[in-house]
C-alpha positions in Angstrom: 0.3 -32.9 -9.3 1.0 -36.6 -9.3 4.0 -36.1 -11.5 5.5 -33.7 -8.9 4.7 -36.0 -6.0 6.5 -38.9 -7.7 9.7 -37.0 -8.6 12.7 -38.1 -6.5 13.5 -34.5 -5.5 9.9 -33.8 -4.2 11.1 -33.4 -0.6 13.6 -30.7 -1.7 10.8 -29.0 -3.8 8.5 -29.1 -0.8 11.2 -27.5 1.4 11.6 -24.6 -1.1 7.8 -24.1 -1.1 7.8 -24.0 2.8 10.6 -21.4 2.7 8.6 -19.2 0.4 5.8 -19.1 3.1 3.2 -20.3 0.6 4.0 -17.6 -2.1 1.5 -17.9 -4.9 4.0 -16.8 -7.6 7.5 -17.5 -6.5 10.5 -16.2 -8.4 12.7 -18.8 -10.1 16.5 -18.0 -10.0 19.3 -20.0 -11.6 22.9 -19.5 -10.6 25.5 -20.1 -7.9 27.3 -18.6 -4.9 31.0 -19.4 -4.2 33.0 -18.5 -1.0 36.8 -18.1 -1.5 39.6 -17.5 1.1 40.9 -14.0 0.2 44.4 -14.9 1.3 44.9 -18.2 -0.5 42.2 -18.2 -3.2 40.9 -21.6 -2.0 37.3 -22.4 -2.7 35.7 -22.9 0.7 32.0 -23.5 -0.2 29.8 -23.5 -3.3 26.1 -23.5 -3.7 24.6 -24.2 -7.1 21.0 -24.6 -8.3 22.1 -27.4 -10.6 20.9 -29.9 -8.0 17.7 -28.1 -7.1 14.3 -29.3 -8.5 14.1 -28.2 -12.1 17.5 -26.5 -11.6 16.1 -23.4 -10.0 15.8 -21.8 -6.6 12.4 -20.5 -5.7 12.1 -17.3 -3.7 9.0 -15.4 -2.5 7.8 -12.6 -4.8 7.5 -10.1 -1.9 4.5 -8.3 -3.4 2.4 -6.1 -1.2 -0.8 -6.8 -3.0 -3.1 -9.3 -1.4 -4.9 -9.9 -4.7 -1.8 -11.3 -6.2 -0.1 -13.2 -3.3 -1.8 -13.3 0.1 1.2 -14.9 1.8 3.7 -12.2 0.8 1.2 -9.5 1.3 0.7 -10.7 4.9 4.4 -10.3 5.5 4.2 -6.8 4.2 1.1 -6.1 6.3 2.9 -7.3 9.4 6.0 -5.2 8.7 3.8 -2.1 8.2 2.0 -2.8 11.4 5.2 -3.0 13.3 6.6 0.1 11.6 3.5 2.2 12.5 3.1 0.8 16.0 6.8 1.5 16.8 6.2 5.1 16.0 3.4 5.2 18.5 4.6 3.2 21.5 8.3 2.7 20.8 10.4 -0.4 19.9 12.4 -1.2 16.8 15.0 1.4 17.7 12.4 4.0 18.8 12.3 4.9 22.6 9.2 4.1 24.6 8.9 7.8 25.6 7.5 8.5 22.2 4.1 7.3 23.5 3.8 10.6 25.4 4.2 12.7 22.3 1.1 14.5 20.9 -0.3 12.4 18.1 -3.3 12.5 15.7 -4.9 10.1 13.3 -6.4 12.0 10.3 -8.3 11.1 7.2 -8.1 13.3 4.1 -10.9 12.6 1.5 -11.5 13.4 -2.1 -14.1 16.0 -3.2 -17.4 14.9 -4.9 -17.4 14.1 -8.6 -21.1 13.1 -8.7 -23.8 11.4 -6.6 -23.1 7.7 -6.0 -24.9 4.9 -4.2 -23.7 4.7 -0.6 -24.5 2.9 2.6 -25.7 5.2 5.3 -26.2 4.2 8.9 -27.8 6.1 11.8 -28.1 4.8 15.3 -27.1 1.3 14.1 -29.8 1.2 11.4 -29.2 1.3 7.7 -30.8 4.4 6.0 -32.1 4.9 2.5 -29.3 5.7 0.0 -30.4 9.1 -1.4 -34.1 9.6 -0.5 -35.1 13.1 -1.5 -38.6 14.5 -1.5 -38.0 17.0 -4.2 -35.5 14.9 -6.2 -34.8 16.3 -9.7 -34.3 14.5 -12.9 -30.8 15.0 -14.4 -30.4 16.1 -18.1 -30.1 12.5 -19.0 -33.5 11.6 -17.7 -32.2 9.9 -14.5 -34.1 10.6 -11.2 -31.3 11.6 -8.7 -32.8 9.7 -5.8 -32.4 6.2 -4.4 -34.6 4.8 -1.6 -32.8 1.5 -1.3 -31.1 0.4 1.9 -27.9 -1.0 0.6 -26.2 -4.0 2.2 -22.5 -4.0 2.8 -21.8 -6.2 -0.2 -24.2 -4.5 -2.6 -22.3 -4.3 -6.0 -23.9 -0.9 -6.7 -22.1 0.8 -3.9 -19.8 3.5 -5.3 -21.5 3.6 -8.7 -23.0 6.9 -9.8 -26.8 7.3 -9.9 -26.3 8.7 -13.4 -23.0 7.6 -15.1 -23.4 10.2 -17.8 -23.4 13.0 -15.2 -20.5 11.7 -13.2 -17.2 13.5 -13.6 -14.9 10.6 -14.6 -12.2 12.9 -15.9 -12.1 14.7 -12.6 -11.9 11.5 -10.6 -8.9 10.1 -12.4 -7.2 13.5 -12.5 -7.6 13.8 -8.8 -6.0 10.4 -8.3 -3.1 11.4 -10.4 -2.5 14.7 -8.6 -3.3 13.5 -5.1 0.4 12.6 -4.2 1.3 16.2 -5.0 -1.7 17.4 -3.0 -0.4 15.4 0.0 3.1 16.9 -0.4 1.7 20.4 -0.4 -0.4 19.5 2.6 2.7 18.5 4.7 4.4 21.8 3.7 1.3 23.9 4.6 0.9 22.0 7.9 4.4 22.9 9.0 4.0 26.6 7.9 0.6 26.9 9.8 1.9 25.2 12.9 4.9 27.5 13.0 2.7 30.6 12.5 0.3 29.5 15.3 3.2 29.5 17.7 4.8 32.8 16.4 7.8 31.0 14.7 9.4 30.9 11.3 9.8 27.5 9.6 13.6 27.6 10.4 12.9 28.4 14.0 10.3 25.6 14.2 12.8 23.0 12.9 15.1 23.9 15.8 12.4 23.1 18.3 9.8 20.7 16.8 9.8 17.9 14.2 6.5 16.9 12.6 6.6 13.2 11.8 4.0 11.2 9.9 3.1 7.8 8.4 0.3 7.6 5.9 -1.5 5.1 3.6 -3.7 5.5 0.6 -7.1 3.8 0.4 -9.5 3.5 -2.5 -13.2 4.3 -1.9 -15.7 2.3 -3.8 -16.4 5.2 -6.1 -12.7 4.9 -7.4 -10.9 7.8 -5.8 -8.1 7.6 -3.2 -8.1 9.1 0.2 -5.4 9.1 2.8 -5.1 8.0 6.4 -2.2 9.3 8.4 -0.6 9.3 11.8 0.9 12.7 12.6 3.2 13.1 15.6 5.0 16.0 17.3 8.7 15.4 18.4 11.5 17.5 19.7 14.3 18.7 17.4 16.1 15.3 17.5 13.0 13.3 16.4 11.4 10.6 18.6 14.4 10.7 21.0 13.4 14.2 22.3 10.1 15.5 23.8 8.4 18.4 22.0 8.1 21.7 23.9 5.1 22.1 26.2 3.5 24.6 23.8 3.5 22.0 21.0 0.1 20.4 21.7 -2.2 18.1 19.9 -4.9 20.7 19.8 -2.6 23.2 18.0 -1.6 20.4 15.6 -5.3 19.7 14.9 -6.0 23.3 14.1 -3.0 23.4 11.8 -4.3 20.2 10.0 -7.7 21.8 9.5 -6.2 25.0 8.1 -3.8 23.2 5.8 -6.5 20.8 4.5 -8.7 23.7 3.4 -5.8 25.9 2.1 -3.8 23.7 -0.3 -4.6 23.2 -4.0 -3.0 21.5 -6.9 -3.6 22.7 -10.5 -3.4 20.7 -13.8 -2.5 23.7 -16.0 -3.1 22.2 -19.4 -6.8 21.7 -18.5 -7.0 24.7 -16.1 -8.4 22.4 -13.4 -7.7 23.0 -9.7 -8.1 20.2 -7.1 -8.4 20.3 -3.4 -9.2 18.0 -0.6 -12.9 17.1 0.2 -14.8 18.7 3.0 -15.0 15.4 5.0 -12.0 15.8 7.2 -11.6 13.5 10.2 -9.1 14.4 13.0 -8.9 12.3 16.1 -6.4 12.0 19.0 -4.6 8.8 19.5 -4.6 7.5 23.1 -3.2 4.5 24.8 -6.4 3.6 26.6 -9.2 5.4 24.8 -11.4 4.5 21.9 -8.7 5.0 19.3 -5.6 3.1 20.6 -2.2 2.7 19.0 -2.9 -0.9 18.2 -6.1 -0.1 16.4 -4.5 2.6 14.3 -1.5 0.4 13.3 -3.8 -2.4 12.3 -6.0 -0.1 10.3 -3.2 1.4 8.3 -1.4 -1.9 7.8 -4.6 -3.5 6.4 -4.9 -0.9 3.6 -1.1 -1.1 2.8 -1.8 -4.4 1.0 -4.8 -3.3 -1.0 -5.1 -1.4 -4.2 -8.2 -0.7 -6.4 -9.8 -4.1 -6.1 -12.8 -2.8 -4.3 -13.7 -0.6 -7.3 -13.8 -3.8 -9.5 -10.8 -3.0 -11.7 -7.8 -5.2 -12.6 -4.7 -5.8 -10.6 -2.4 -5.6 -13.6 -1.5 -3.0 -16.1 -3.7 -2.4 -19.1 -1.9 -3.6 -22.3 -2.1 -1.8 -25.6 -3.8 -4.9 -27.2 -6.4 -5.2 -24.5 -10.0 -4.8 -25.6 -11.4 -2.4 -23.1 -15.0 -3.6 -23.7 -14.0 -7.2 -23.0 -12.2 -6.6 -19.7 -13.7 -8.4 -16.7 -14.5 -5.3 -14.8 -17.5 -3.3 -13.6 -18.9 -0.7 -15.9 -18.0 2.0 -13.5 -14.4 0.9 -13.4 -14.4 0.5 -17.2 -15.4 4.2 -17.6 -12.7 5.2 -15.2 -10.1 3.2 -17.2 -11.4 4.7 -20.4 -11.0 8.2 -19.0 -7.4 7.4 -18.2 -6.7 6.0 -21.6 -8.3 9.0 -23.3 -6.7 11.7 -21.2 -3.4 9.8 -21.3 -3.2 10.2 -25.1 -3.0 14.0 -24.6 0.6 15.0 -24.9 0.1 17.9 -22.6 -0.8 15.4 -19.8 2.1 13.0 -20.5 3.7 13.8 -17.1 0.7 12.3 -15.3 1.3 8.9 -17.1 -2.4 8.1 -17.0 -2.2 5.4 -19.6 0.5 3.6 -17.6 -1.5 3.7 -14.4 -5.0 3.2 -15.9 -5.4 0.0 -13.9 -4.9 2.1 -10.7 -7.5 4.6 -12.1 -4.8 7.3 -12.4 -3.2 7.0 -9.0 0.6 6.7 -9.3 2.0 7.4 -5.9 3.3 5.1 -3.1 0.5 3.5 -1.1 2.3 3.7 2.2 5.0 6.3 3.1 6.5 7.9 6.2 8.7 10.7 7.1 12.4 10.0 7.9 12.2 10.3 11.7 8.8 8.6 12.3 10.2 5.1 13.1 12.2 2.2 11.6 12.1 1.3 7.9 10.8 -1.7 6.0 14.3 -2.3 4.8 15.6 -2.5 8.4 12.8 -4.9 9.4 13.6 -7.1 6.4 17.3 -7.1 7.1 16.7 -8.1 10.7 14.4 -11.0 9.5 17.0 -12.2 7.0 19.8 -12.1 9.6 17.6 -14.1 12.0 17.0 -16.7 9.3 20.7 -16.8 8.4 21.7 -17.3 12.0 19.3 -20.2 12.3 20.6 -21.8 9.2 24.2 -21.5 10.5 23.2 -22.9 13.9 21.5 -25.9 12.2 24.5 -26.5 10.1 22.8 -25.8 6.8 25.1 -22.9 6.1 28.8 -22.6 6.7 30.1 -20.2 9.3 32.9 -18.0 7.9 34.7 -14.9 9.1 33.2 -12.4 6.7 36.3 -10.2 6.8 38.4 -13.0 5.3 36.0 -14.5 2.8 35.3 -13.3 -0.8 31.7 -14.1 -1.9 31.2 -14.4 -5.7 27.6 -14.8 -6.8 25.9 -15.1 -10.2 22.1 -15.2 -10.6 19.7 -15.0 -13.6 16.0 -14.9 -13.8 14.4 -18.2 -14.9 10.7 -17.6 -14.6 7.9 -17.2 -12.1 4.9 -18.9 -10.7 3.6 -22.5 -10.2 1.6 -24.9 -12.4 -2.0 -25.7 -11.3 -0.8 -29.0 -9.8 2.0 -27.3 -7.9 -0.5 -24.8 -6.6 -2.6 -27.6 -5.2 0.4 -29.1 -3.4 1.7 -25.7 -2.2 -1.7 -24.9 -0.7 -1.7 -28.2 1.2 2.0 -27.9 2.3 1.6 -24.4 3.7 -2.0 -24.7 4.8 -3.0 -21.7 2.7 -6.1 -21.1 0.5 -5.9 -22.1 -3.1 -6.0 -19.0 -5.4 -9.0 -18.3 -7.7 -8.4 -20.0 -11.1 -9.3 -16.7 -12.8 -6.5 -14.9 -11.1 -3.8 -17.6 -10.5 -0.4 -17.0 -12.0 0.6 -20.1 -14.0 3.9 -20.8 -15.7 5.1 -23.9 -17.5 8.8 -24.9 -17.3 
């Protein structure tokens, strides 16, 4: 840290750190950018990393995972919040009239794979976990009852009462098949909504568009469930009002039917999966208990998380890793072991369970949306980059060229990633961010 402070280019290094927004593991690039006059071939401007600290340009890693980089994950969370909220009240290219469209917030859960410790509340009071008068003993000698009142941070939450009875194979297989189950749900939803209104799918598309934005969330037991915003639009998307017969109540009925109807089969094992029975369907209102702001914040929060709550790793499991020595909970270790064992079966190669063992089998996108729901993350990022570029030109730090007459030639190469421990201390002070845990910090040495 002292060495970095005393280097003559410290101010420039600190400027780069500020520009990354406090990124925990910035990307190092080496290269140059040159601007030429297309008519004369004259070199108008050149930027090179030769004069940068250590000869590299540091850029934010842009990860969505808060466990890896809280600063970049916060940008992703804010973008997701704006994306979801724009689809509820307008903005970002979406008309404000979209706020009058019928809209639901739904939660699709996973089925049970065994009895687990859970926190139960009733009338504001914490209830016993699984207090049963006539509790039976499982084949492994474990009494299937728990009278404890678990606190919110109890490490046993999500763990099975009897690990040997728990269906670990079913849990990871459900995670692997859940993206396909969601896809089939969206298809069944459209079919059911069309049938409820006496239409074919083709006729429905000419009158109604069903738009959605969804995010996956891990439960403490290690299975994913989905939260989604589902909205009814006219045939032109958010720019058109849906017909009067396209109501939120009819949409809710179609959601309930589609949830119960769809299945997904893993044929090599002859196992069929469906959604759990705990379906939550609520209307989104501007002034009620479930507002557009609350929904957008809820979805955006889980867009930056993965399987950390289960106690697993936030990196891929390597072939040389000793599973018994991994710093994970025993429940997570068993889930990972199930992925590794099932992933070795050639008949299940398409599920890529070994590759996604650290995600406990889940291999889908955590946050997705339909085409017409609202703006895109790419458009939000492009707008932010254009805003920054305009500020740089206004301040004189970038040249102003007519883009139609200038040829831009760029060459970049990857030169590393991360910060040393001393640089992490300085970066945390410069950007007023929390220093990462030593056990999880990303450290590189140039």
